C-alpha positions as a printed NumPy array, in Angstrom:
array([[ 38.208, -35.928, -25.48 ],
       [ 36.667, -32.903, -23.45 ],
       [ 37.435, -32.406, -19.738],
       [ 34.355, -31.852, -17.489],
       [ 35.935, -28.403, -15.977],
       [ 36.596, -27.058, -19.546],
       [ 34.203, -24.289, -20.747],
       [ 32.327, -23.968, -17.539],
       [ 31.216, -27.561, -18.007],
       [ 30.984, -28.315, -14.256],
       [ 28.578, -25.209, -13.733],
       [ 26.63 , -26.045, -16.933],
       [ 25.506, -29.52 , -15.651],
       [ 24.793, -28.349, -12.071],
       [ 22.425, -25.76 , -11.862],
       [ 21.144, -25.353,  -8.534],
       [ 19.852, -22.289,  -6.318],
       [ 20.709, -21.838,  -2.923],
       [ 17.677, -21.13 ,  -0.573],
       [ 19.308, -17.833,   0.386],
       [ 19.402, -16.783,  -3.317],
       [ 15.721, -17.674,  -3.708],
       [ 14.635, -15.818,  -0.715],
       [ 16.82 , -12.964,  -1.98 ],
       [ 14.895, -13.095,  -5.391],
       [ 11.641, -13.258,  -3.987],
       [ 12.185, -10.119,  -1.757],
       [ 13.607,  -8.191,  -4.784],
       [ 10.183,  -9.156,  -6.817],
       [  8.256,  -8.075,  -3.985],
       [  9.976,  -4.728,  -3.605],
       [  9.369,  -4.106,  -7.35 ],
       [  5.73 ,  -4.647,  -7.197],
       [  5.504,  -2.402,  -4.02 ],
       [  3.474,   0.677,  -4.679],
       [  4.749,   4.304,  -3.765],
       [  2.84 ,   6.565,  -1.518],
       [  0.777,   9.201,  -3.423],
       [  1.444,  12.78 ,  -2.17 ],
       [ -1.613,  14.9  ,  -2.267],
       [ -1.283,  18.491,  -3.181],
       [ -3.228,  21.191,  -0.985],
       [ -6.214,  21.281,  -3.246],
       [ -6.646,  17.533,  -2.767],
       [ -6.305,  17.597,   0.965],
       [ -9.137,  20.263,   1.06 ],
       [-11.357,  17.927,  -0.941],
       [-10.346,  14.842,   1.444],
       [-11.04 ,  16.946,   4.338],
       [-14.16 ,  18.238,   3.461],
       [-15.72 ,  14.853,   2.652],
       [-14.269,  13.385,   6.104],
       [-15.924,  16.274,   7.77 ],
       [-19.085,  15.726,   5.825],
       [-19.333,  12.103,   6.719],
       [-18.659,  12.937,  10.272],
       [-21.067,  15.78 ,  10.988],
       [-23.871,  14.824,   8.541],
       [-23.478,  10.931,   8.877],
       [-22.976,  10.749,   5.095],
       [-21.066,   7.61 ,   3.697],
       [-17.782,   8.269,   1.985],
       [-15.145,   5.935,   0.355],
       [-11.605,   6.652,   1.054],
       [ -8.739,   5.502,  -0.813],
       [ -5.696,   4.423,   1.641],
       [ -1.912,   3.581,   0.845],
       [ -0.939,   0.179,   1.389],
       [  2.461,  -0.903,   0.042],
       [  1.072,  -4.048,  -1.677],
       [ -2.454,  -2.803,  -2.968],
       [ -4.872,   0.249,  -2.977],
       [ -6.786,   0.088,   0.208],
       [-10.3  ,   1.089,  -0.125],
       [-12.249,   2.048,   3.092],
       [-16.184,   2.962,   2.799],
       [-18.599,   3.814,   5.687],
       [-19.531,   6.813,   7.935],
       [-16.646,   8.614,   9.697],
       [-17.224,   7.896,  13.509],
       [-14.368,   9.799,  15.016],
       [-11.438,  11.985,  14.1  ],
       [ -8.483,  12.101,  16.517],
       [ -6.113,  15.107,  15.094],
       [ -3.51 ,  14.626,  18.134],
       [ -2.902,  11.373,  16.832],
       [ -3.467,  11.736,  13.049],
       [ -6.117,   9.077,  12.741],
       [ -9.868,   8.791,  12.069],
       [-12.382,   5.862,  12.802],
       [-14.827,   4.26 ,  10.334],
       [-17.135,   1.344,  11.432],
       [-15.016,   1.154,  14.844],
       [-11.604,   0.845,  13.379],
       [ -8.957,   3.364,  13.139],
       [ -6.884,   4.702,  10.096],
       [ -4.023,   7.043,   9.761],
       [ -4.822,  10.517,   8.121],
       [ -1.638,  10.567,   6.487],
       [ -2.311,   7.252,   4.737],
       [ -5.341,   8.755,   2.537],
       [ -4.759,   9.033,  -1.116],
       [ -8.311,  10.126,  -2.081],
       [-11.856,  10.46 ,  -0.839],
       [-15.295,  10.37 ,  -2.691],
       [-18.56 ,  11.111,  -1.196],
       [-21.311,   8.162,  -1.763],
       [-24.549,   9.236,  -3.02 ]])
């Protein structure tokens, strides 16, 4: 005859997960899915700066790829304003951080 506590018997028959553990597991999986910030080199920053400036001065549409922890954020439109002091730019009335730019493409 086998005892219930023998050979991890009690734990084998009662598998439950505490809510705190479930939250911790979900947070860990979310952290694993987060994107890492892309660091642009000097040449890439020059290309981004040129695209933003052309959009601002010549009213040309631009597509900017911005950092977001969960997904790549795409902003398309015409740059309305650039605020160097606060490190931000405006597209269609909405402000974005210049430091979040990961790339830029001029639209045809």
